[in-house]
C-alpha positions in Angstrom: -4.3 7.1 23.1 -4.5 10.8 23.9 -1.2 11.4 22.1 -2.3 9.3 19.1 -5.3 11.6 18.7 -3.2 14.7 19.0 -0.7 13.3 16.5 -3.4 12.2 14.1 -5.2 15.4 14.2 -2.2 17.4 13.0 -2.3 15.8 9.5 -5.7 14.1 9.4 -9.4 14.5 10.4 -12.3 12.1 10.9 -11.6 8.7 9.5 -7.9 9.6 9.3 -7.6 10.0 13.1 -9.4 6.6 13.5 -6.8 5.1 11.2 -4.0 6.7 13.2 -5.4 5.2 16.4 -5.8 1.8 14.8 -2.3 1.7 13.3 -0.7 3.0 16.5 -2.4 0.2 18.4 -1.2 -2.4 15.9 2.4 -1.2 16.2 2.2 -1.3 20.0 0.5 -4.8 20.0 2.9 -6.2 17.4 5.7 -6.4 20.0 3.7 -9.2 21.7 1.4 -10.6 19.1 2.7 -12.4 16.0 -0.5 -13.7 14.5 -1.7 -11.0 12.0 -5.5 -11.7 12.4 -5.2 -11.7 16.2 -3.2 -8.5 16.0 -5.8 -6.8 13.8 -8.8 -7.9 15.8 -7.2 -6.8 19.1 -6.2 -3.5 17.7 -9.7 -2.9 16.4 -11.0 -2.9 19.9 -9.4 0.5 20.3 -12.1 1.9 18.0 -15.9 2.2 18.9 -18.1 -0.3 17.1 -19.9 2.4 15.2 -16.8 3.9 13.6 -16.7 3.6 9.8 -13.0 2.6 9.8 -13.7 -0.4 12.1 -16.7 -1.5 10.0 -14.6 -1.5 6.9 -11.9 -3.7 8.5 -14.6 -6.1 9.8 -16.1 -6.2 6.3 -12.7 -7.2 5.0 -12.6 -10.1 7.5 -16.1 -11.1 6.3 -15.1 -11.0 2.6 -11.9 -13.1 3.4 -14.0 -15.7 5.3 -16.5 -16.0 2.4 -14.0 -16.2 -0.5 -11.1 -18.6 -0.8 -9.3 -16.4 -3.4 -8.7 -12.7 -3.1 -9.9 -12.0 -6.6 -13.3 -13.5 -5.8 -13.5 -11.3 -2.7 -12.6 -8.3 -4.8 -15.2 -9.1 -7.4 -17.8 -9.4 -4.7 -16.9 -5.8 -3.5 -17.1 -4.4 -7.0 -20.6 -5.8 -7.5 -21.9 -3.4 -4.8 
């Protein structure tokens, strides 16, 4: 993870570094995990719970769970 932070900090800051960590984790985990939801959830564990990036992804899972169609989920986000 140390190299991911170094790499991410050359072009990003703050949330951008968090995204770099998350995506690097997804790439590494994708060699062994084929289920996308499992892959995302496992990769999120690389980020602390209080991180905005992680909260956003978790909110996306919540929206997906509560809406059977993506347009309904999008509409619920736009209401806020």
